[in-house]
C-alpha positions, 0 to 999 in steps of 0.5 A: 499500499502506497503512503506518503511522508509529509516533511512538515516544517514548524516554525516561530520567526519568518523573517524577511529575506524568506529565512525562518527562525526557530523551525522544528522539522517534523516527518508525518504519515499522512494521507493529506496535506491537512492531516500532515499539518494538524499532526505535526501542529499536535506534536511541537508548538509552533506559530506556523507551519509549512510542508516542506516535502512529500515522500511516496513509499511504495513497499512493493516497489522497494521490495522488489528493487531490494531483492533484485539489489540482492540478486546483483551483488549475489546475496538471494 
């Protein structure tokens, strides 16, 4: 089953030049951006939150890739 890791940044300070201050990065498993932001805000208390990135994981593809790598390296 495909799942998503939302990398959320919680921060207290946003500088005019785009810099962030007092930042915490939170890796959340969620089904949507909204759910990820809610989960992150429940874990770490900051004034602001934003999605930094999203990583898609498909265990079936990862397992097949791992088996291929093991075969190539003679570990099967």
